[in-house]
N, C-alpha and C positions, 0 to 999 in steps of 0.2 A: 057534294061530298065525294067526288070522284078521286080525290087525292087521299082519302082515308084508307086505312088498312085494318084488317082484323087481327086480333091477338094471336091467332093460329100461325100467323106469319112471323112470330117472334120466338124462334126455337131457343131452348136453353141447353147448353152443353156443360159438362163438369169433368174435371180431371181429378180422380181420387188419389191425390198426392199433395204433399206440402211444398214441393219445389215446382217452380214455374215450368210448364211444358215448353220445350224449344220448338221453333218453327219446323225443324226436321222431324220432330216427334209429335206433330199435331194429332196423330192418331191416338194419343193418350187421352184425348177428350172423347167422352161418350155422350150420346144424346140422353138428356133427362126427359123421358117420354111421358105421355099421358098428362101433360100439363094443361090445365084449364086457365088458371089465373096466375099472373106474374106481376109483381110490383117491385120496383127497385129504384134506387136513386140516392143521391147524397143529401146529407143534412148537416148543418153546422151548429155546434153548440155555441152558446154565447154567455158572457158574463155581464152583469150590470156594472157600468162604469159611471153611473150618475153621481154627481157631486153637488155641493152647494152653489157652484158656479155654472151648472148646466142650464141650458136654454129653457126657460119657463117651466112648464109642468111635464116636459117630455123626458123620458129616460134615454140614456145613452148606452149602447151596447157594443161590445167587442166580440168578434168571432174568435173562438179558441180552437177546438178540435173538430175534425170532420168524421162522420160515420157514413158508411154506404151499406144500407140494409137491403136485404132481399127477402121477399115473402113469396113462396110458391105453393100452389095446391093443384090437385088434379084427381083423376079417377085411378083407383087401384086396379091394375090389370095384371094378367098373367102372361102378357106378350114379352118374350125375352128382349125384343128390340127396345122396349121402354126402359130397361135397365133398373127397374125399381128394386129388385132383389139385390143386385150388386151394390146399389147405393145404400140400401138399408144395412146390408152385411158390413160394409165399410164403416158406417156410423157406429154400429154395435161393437165391432172389433176394436176400433180406436177408443171408444168410451170404456169398454171392458179392460183395456190395457192402461187406463188412466192417462191416455194421450190426448192432445188437442185434435179435434176432428177438423183438420184443415183440408180444404179443397180449392181448386182453381175453377172459377166460374167464367163462362163466356156466353153472353146473351146477344142475340142479333135482332135487328129490326130493319124494316125497309128504310132506305135513306131518301132524304129530300133532294140530294145532289143528283142531277140528271146523268152524270157520268159514272156514278157508283150505284151499285145495286143494294148493298147492305151497309149498315153501320153496326159495329160490334163494340161491346164493353167487356173487358177482360180484367179480372182482379182475383186476389186470394181472399178467402173467406173462412170463417169458423162456422161449421154447421151447429146451430144451437138446438134445433129440434128436428125430429122426423116422426110424425104421428100418423097413424092409420085409424080411420073412423069407419065403423061398420054399423050403419043404421039398419034397423030391422027390415024396413020396406023401401029402401032406396039403394042406389049404387054405393059401393064402398069407396071412400075417398082417402087421400093422403094430404099432408101439408108439411112444409119444412120452412124454417126461418134460418137465415144466415146473416152474419155480420162481417162486412168487409174488413180486412186487416191490413190493407196496403193500397197503394196507388191504383187508380183505374186507368187502363189504357183504352182510349176511345179511338177507333180506326174506321175509316171509310174505304170501301173498295170492293172489287169483285173477287180478289184473291182469297178473301175470307168467306166466300159465299157458303152458307151451310147447306148440307145435303138433307134430303127428305124433309123439306120444310112444309110440305102440304100432304 
């Protein structure tokens, strides 16, 4: 399993804005720190297109809409570099103003391409939740769920190498 990698090498960045950050303004992304678990990926909705002339007992399906959901969770910390207060403030400010809580997400992972170091996924998303859990005898944790609202840009290369990945 020498080609495997740990989730710690998959940093998550977020731009707290509804417009796409430009290449020149890549500093608009901040590290979403203290992440333990991250799950993301596309899913296609489908409709049943089975008719009386369908083959045997098998259903026929058509893909309709796509979603790109993200689920993140981690440890609640007081380190400013983890940006948890900033992300939480953005969520509550937008929600309190009855606005959509739109962010731009950029997730990195090690690439299987020998000439590239990282593969990145960049897309707009609505933050649906931001929850903090304080268990009496355990570390305090947070979780957040996001729903992608647009196309995902997948890119390979060293130019998008994240900082502070370990």
